[in-house]
Backbone as JSON Lines, residues from 0, in Angstrom:
{"i":0,"aa":"M","n":[-11.75,357.09,125.84],"ca":[-11.96,358.52,125.89],"c":[-11.38,359.11,127.18]}
{"i":1,"aa":"K","n":[-11.47,358.37,128.26],"ca":[-10.93,358.83,129.54],"c":[-9.42,359.04,129.43]}
{"i":2,"aa":"R","n":[-8.74,358.13,128.72],"ca":[-7.3,358.24,128.53],"c":[-6.95,359.52,127.78]}
{"i":3,"aa":"I","n":[-7.73,359.84,126.78],"ca":[-7.49,361.06,126.0],"c":[-7.64,362.29,126.88]}
{"i":4,"aa":"E","n":[-8.65,362.31,127.73],"ca":[-8.86,363.44,128.63],"c":[-7.69,363.6,129.6]}
{"i":5,"aa":"I","n":[-7.2,362.49,130.12],"ca":[-6.07,362.53,131.06],"c":[-4.82,363.08,130.36]}
{"i":6,"aa":"I","n":[-4.56,362.59,129.16],"ca":[-3.4,363.07,128.41],"c":[-3.54,364.55,128.09]}
{"i":7,"aa":"A","n":[-4.73,364.97,127.65],"ca":[-4.97,366.37,127.32],"c":[-4.79,367.26,128.55]}
{"i":8,"aa":"D","n":[-5.32,366.84,129.68],"ca":[-5.18,367.62,130.92],"c":[-3.71,367.77,131.32]}
{"i":9,"aa":"F","n":[-2.98,366.66,131.27],"ca":[-1.57,366.69,131.65],"c":[-0.77,367.62,130.74]}
{"i":10,"aa":"N","n":[-0.93,367.45,129.44],"ca":[-0.18,368.27,128.49],"c":[-0.58,369.74,128.56]}
{"i":11,"aa":"T","n":[-1.83,370.0,128.82],"ca":[-2.27,371.38,128.98],"c":[-1.59,372.04,130.16]}
{"i":12,"aa":"E","n":[-1.54,371.35,131.27],"ca":[-0.91,371.92,132.46],"c":[0.59,372.14,132.24]}
{"i":13,"aa":"Q","n":[1.24,371.22,131.53],"ca":[2.66,371.4,131.21],"c":[2.87,372.63,130.34]}
{"i":14,"aa":"F","n":[2.0,372.83,129.37],"ca":[2.09,373.99,128.47],"c":[1.9,375.29,129.26]}
{"i":15,"aa":"I","n":[0.89,375.32,130.11],"ca":[0.61,376.53,130.91],"c":[1.78,376.83,131.84]}
{"i":16,"aa":"K","n":[2.3,375.82,132.51],"ca":[3.44,376.03,133.42],"c":[4.65,376.56,132.68]}
{"i":17,"aa":"K","n":[4.9,376.04,131.49],"ca":[6.08,376.44,130.73],"c":[5.95,377.86,130.17]}
{"i":18,"aa":"H","n":[4.79,378.2,129.62],"ca":[4.65,379.45,128.89],"c":[4.02,380.59,129.7]}
{"i":19,"aa":"F","n":[3.36,380.27,130.8],"ca":[2.68,381.3,131.58],"c":[3.02,381.21,133.06]}
{"i":20,"aa":"S","n":[4.23,380.82,133.37],"ca":[4.62,380.62,134.77],"c":[4.62,381.92,135.56]}
{"i":21,"aa":"N","n":[4.75,383.05,134.88],"ca":[4.8,384.33,135.59],"c":[3.41,384.93,135.83]}
{"i":22,"aa":"L","n":[2.37,384.3,135.32],"ca":[1.0,384.79,135.53],"c":[0.28,383.93,136.56]}
{"i":23,"aa":"K","n":[-0.73,384.51,137.16],"ca":[-1.55,383.75,138.11],"c":[-2.33,382.69,137.34]}
{"i":24,"aa":"H","n":[-2.42,381.51,137.91],"ca":[-3.11,380.41,137.23],"c":[-4.62,380.59,137.24]}
{"i":25,"aa":"D","n":[-5.15,381.51,138.06],"ca":[-6.58,381.76,138.05],"c":[-6.93,383.03,137.27]}
{"i":26,"aa":"D","n":[-5.94,383.58,136.55],"ca":[-6.16,384.74,135.7],"c":[-7.1,384.33,134.56]}
{"i":27,"aa":"K","n":[-8.02,385.21,134.19],"ca":[-9.01,384.87,133.17],"c":[-8.37,384.55,131.82]}
{"i":28,"aa":"M","n":[-7.3,385.26,131.46],"ca":[-6.63,384.98,130.19],"c":[-6.0,383.59,130.23]}
{"i":29,"aa":"V","n":[-5.34,383.25,131.32],"ca":[-4.71,381.94,131.45],"c":[-5.78,380.85,131.43]}
{"i":30,"aa":"M","n":[-6.89,381.09,132.07],"ca":[-7.97,380.1,132.07],"c":[-8.53,379.89,130.67]}
{"i":31,"aa":"A","n":[-8.68,380.96,129.91],"ca":[-9.18,380.85,128.54],"c":[-8.18,380.09,127.67]}
{"i":32,"aa":"I","n":[-6.91,380.41,127.82],"ca":[-5.87,379.71,127.04],"c":[-5.83,378.24,127.43]}
{"i":33,"aa":"R","n":[-5.95,377.96,128.72],"ca":[-5.94,376.57,129.2],"c":[-7.09,375.79,128.54]}
{"i":34,"aa":"N","n":[-8.28,376.36,128.53],"ca":[-9.42,375.67,127.93],"c":[-9.21,375.45,126.43]}
{"i":35,"aa":"S","n":[-8.67,376.45,125.76],"ca":[-8.43,376.35,124.33],"c":[-7.37,375.29,124.02]}
{"i":36,"aa":"V","n":[-6.29,375.29,124.76],"ca":[-5.22,374.31,124.56],"c":[-5.74,372.91,124.84]}
{"i":37,"aa":"R","n":[-6.48,372.75,125.93],"ca":[-7.02,371.43,126.28],"c":[-7.93,370.91,125.16]}
{"i":38,"aa":"E","n":[-8.78,371.76,124.65],"ca":[-9.7,371.34,123.59],"c":[-8.93,370.99,122.31]}
{"i":39,"aa":"T","n":[-7.92,371.76,121.98],"ca":[-7.11,371.5,120.8],"c":[-6.37,370.17,120.92]}
{"i":40,"aa":"I","n":[-5.77,369.92,122.07],"ca":[-5.06,368.66,122.3],"c":[-6.04,367.49,122.24]}
{"i":41,"aa":"R","n":[-7.19,367.66,122.86],"ca":[-8.19,366.6,122.86],"c":[-8.63,366.26,121.44]}
{"i":42,"aa":"K","n":[-8.91,367.28,120.64],"ca":[-9.32,367.04,119.25],"c":[-8.22,366.37,118.44]}
{"i":43,"aa":"A","n":[-6.98,366.79,118.68],"ca":[-5.85,366.18,117.96],"c":[-5.71,364.71,118.32]}
{"i":44,"aa":"L","n":[-5.87,364.38,119.59],"ca":[-5.76,362.98,120.02],"c":[-6.89,362.13,119.46]}
{"i":45,"aa":"V","n":[-8.09,362.67,119.43],"ca":[-9.22,361.94,118.86],"c":[-8.98,361.69,117.38]}
{"i":46,"aa":"T","n":[-8.54,362.71,116.67],"ca":[-8.24,362.56,115.25],"c":[-7.15,361.52,115.03]}
{"i":47,"aa":"Y","n":[-6.11,361.56,115.85],"ca":[-5.02,360.59,115.75],"c":[-5.56,359.16,115.94]}
{"i":48,"aa":"E","n":[-6.36,358.98,116.96],"ca":[-6.92,357.65,117.24],"c":[-7.78,357.16,116.08]}
{"i":49,"aa":"L","n":[-8.57,358.05,115.49],"ca":[-9.42,357.67,114.36],"c":[-8.59,357.32,113.13]}
{"i":50,"aa":"E","n":[-7.5,358.02,112.91],"ca":[-6.62,357.75,111.78],"c":[-5.88,356.43,111.96]}
{"i":51,"aa":"K","n":[-5.57,356.09,113.21],"ca":[-4.88,354.82,113.47],"c":[-5.76,353.63,113.1]}
{"i":52,"aa":"V","n":[-7.05,353.78,113.28],"ca":[-8.0,352.69,113.05],"c":[-8.13,352.39,111.56]}
{"i":53,"aa":"K","n":[-7.97,353.38,110.72],"ca":[-8.14,353.2,109.26],"c":[-7.17,352.23,108.67]}
């Protein structure tokens, strides 16, 4: 699970840097998007891992 969190955090930051580089990183909209993207990536990785086991 720790590995999934690390991957999700890394990919989230890459996404934010690429798509929101002109906004402040402590902007409330950017923070909300960051949390949403992180959660989406985390869920996708968990689902992927569960599907691999089948």
